[in-house]
N, C-alpha and C positions, 0 to 999 in steps of 0.2 A: 881641700878639694880643688881641682882645677876648674876655675870659673868658666873656661871655654865649653865645658860640658853642657851648660845651660843654654848656650846659643849656637852651638855647632854640632850638627848631627854627625859629622865625620869625626870630631873629637870624641864623641860618645862611642862610636863604633870602634875607634882605635883603643880607647880606654878598656873596653871589654873584649878586645881581640876578635871583633866581628869582621870577617874579611868581606870586602866588596870589590866587584869588578871596577876597572877604570871608568866605564860608562856610568855605573851606579854612583860612584863618587862624584863624577861631574854633574850628572843630571839631578840627583837628590840633594847634592850640596848646594846647587843653584836654586832649586825649587824651595828649599828650606832656609834660605839665607836670612839672617836676622841682623838688624842694625838698631842700636839704641834700645836693646831689649825687646824688640818687636819684629814680627815677620815683615820683610820688605814687600812681599806679595801675599795676598790672602787667598788666591786661587792659583793652583799650579797643576799642569798636565804633562804627562809623558806617554808617548806612544812608542812601543817597543815590540819587535818581533817575538813571537811566542817562544818560550824556553830560555829566555835570556836573563831571568831573575828579577823581573819588575815587581812581582808580588813579595819576594824576599826583601827587596829594597824598601817597599812600603811597610813591611813588618819592622824593619830597623827604625824607620821614622816614627812608627807608632810607639815602640818601646822607649825611644828617646823622649817623646813628649809625655808619656805615662809617668816616667821617673823625673824628668827635668822641667816639665812645664809648671806654671803657677798652679798649685793645687787648690781645689780638687779638679783634676782634668776629667772631662767627659768625652771619650773617644768612641766613634762609631765606625764600624766596618760595614760596607755595603757592596752589593754586586747584583748580578742579574737574578740571583735567587739566594736562598739562605745558605745552601751548600757552597756556592761560589764565594759568598762573603767569608766563609770559614777558612778559605785558602790562606789569606794574609795572616789571619789570627793563628792558624796552625803553625805557620812559619815562626811567628813570635813565640808560641809555646815551646817549640823546639829549641829556639835560642835560649829561652829562660831555663829550660831543663838542662841544657848543656853547660850552664855557668852557675857555679855554686853561689856566687855573690848575688846574681840576679834572682836566683831561686829563693834566696833568703828574704829578698825585698818584695817579691811579687807572688801573689797567690794565683795559682792556675785553677780556674773554676770551670765548671761544665759549660757555662755560657759566656766565658770571657776571662779577662785578667783583672786583678784588683790589687791595689797597694794599700794595705791597712794603715800604714803610717801617715798617709796623706788623703785617704779616701778617694783616690783617683781610680777610675774604672775604664775598661775597654770592652765594649760589647758589640754584638752583631745585630743588624736590623734586617728584616725581611724586605722583599721587593715592594711590598705594599707601602705607599708613602704615608699612610695613616699610622703605621707601626711606630714611627719615630716622632709623631706629633707631640709637641710639648717639650721635646728635648732641645737643648741649646748646646750642641757639641762644640768643644774647643778645637777638635780635629776630626775631620771626616776623611776616610780613605775609601774611595769608590773604585773598585776593580772592574775591569772589562766594561767600562762605561760606553765605549765605542759601539757596543752591541745592544745597548738599551733600546727598547722599542718605543719608549716615550720619555718625556723629560720630567714626569711627575715626581719621582723619588729624588732626582737631582735637585729640582727646584725646591722641594720641601726641605731637604737637608741644608741647602744653601740659605734659604730664608730663615731657618732655625739659628743660623750663625749671625744674623743681622745685628743682634744686640750683644754679641759676645765680644769681649775685649781680646784683641790679638788672636783671631781665629786663623785656621788654615784648612782649606779643602784641597786634598791631593787626589787627582783622578789619574788612573793608570790603565792602559789598555793596549791591545792590538787594534789595528784599524778594522772596523766592521764593514759589512757590506753597504750599509747606508752611510753615505757621505753627508750626514746631517746629524742633528742632535747635540747633546751636551759636549762631547769630545771635540766636535768640529767648532762649536761655539767658542770654546776655550782657545782653540787654535786661531780663530779669526780675531778675537779680542787681543791676544798677545801679538800677533803679526800686525795688528793695527796700531800698536804702540801703547796699549793700555798699561800704565805702570803698576797696576795691582794684579796683573796676570802674567804667569810664566808658562812657557810651552817649549817642549823639545820633542823631536821625532828622530828616530834612529834607523839607519840602514834601509831595508826594503820598505819599511813603513812609510818613509819619506817619499819613495817612488810611487807607492800605491796611492798616496794622497795628492800627488802633484797634479792629477787631472781634475781635482775638485774645483768647482767654481765658488768663489767667495760670496757671490750675490745670493746664493741659496741659504746662507747662514746668517744673514744680517738680522732677520727677525728673531732667531734663537739667541743671538748674542745680546740683542736688546732685552730679552726676557731675563738674562742673567743680571743685567744692570738693574732691572725692575725688582729683583729679589732683594737687592741691597738698598733700594731707594725708600726713603721715608719722607714723603711730602716735600720734595724739592731739593734743597741745597744741603751741602755738607755742614756739620756742626761747626761752630765758631772755633772750636779747639783744634780742628783739623789743620794740617799743614797746607802751605800754598801749593805744594805739589799735588796733594789730594784734591784741592779745589779745581786744579786744571785737569784732573783725571776724567776719563769718560765715565767713571763709575760715581754714582751719588752715594756717599757714605751715610749710613744710618745714624740717627741722632744718638749721641753719647759714645760713639766709637771714634777714637783718634787714629789717624793714619800713621803716626809715628810718636816718638817720645819714649823716655825711659820707663820701663815697667817696674823698676825698683827691685829690691831683693825679696825673697820669700824662702821659707824653709823647705828644703827638699832632702830626701834621703837617697844618697848615692852610695850603694854598697862598694866595698873594696873589690878590686880585681883580684881574683884568685885562680 
């Protein structure tokens, strides 16, 4: 098996013949970049005009982690409502059904996807933040977060990842009417140089956002850091780069280092 599949979402897509647009390869390739067996950034955001394939790109990321992440993976799809959260997962189901190798490895279930060989699962959560309470997702894919009316679900999911080793939260959205909230907080953190956060904005979404004032989002950005904070400073095992980061890493989570090997089942391309 090509070892790149474990750490490169683009290698995974190429292996299974999943076609991506150039912008998808660039944006999701950077958002999911891994070094030393770990994600370089634990929070990544992309704002893309409607109809350009952001949800499809999120589906590819979800399938990649479902099969290639350290098992068992616990992946959650979220959106403004339950039907909205199904969009990314439905794309993933279509990809699985269209490839015999993936269909052999992944069970398509009514409420998600499941890999029997590794017990990894991908499910949907409702908009109520209490629905995912107690979950510690390795990957969260939050679609259309720019239109969220509050930060409760976003904050709850982010806090659930605080004790997870090597997590990723991927937020994808068009720009909503409110130039505030989780999407804008991710933007401000990334543009402020936070090394744990990635952000990209394409085309007219960039123009729509250019009038936003950063001072309105400082409080929301601080709340993101609070979700990761556990009584003060990063753990002793964290790297010096993480110690300089604006984010306080939770106890027991290292910012870098080799994750080591683990058994994964990668079906043959057919």
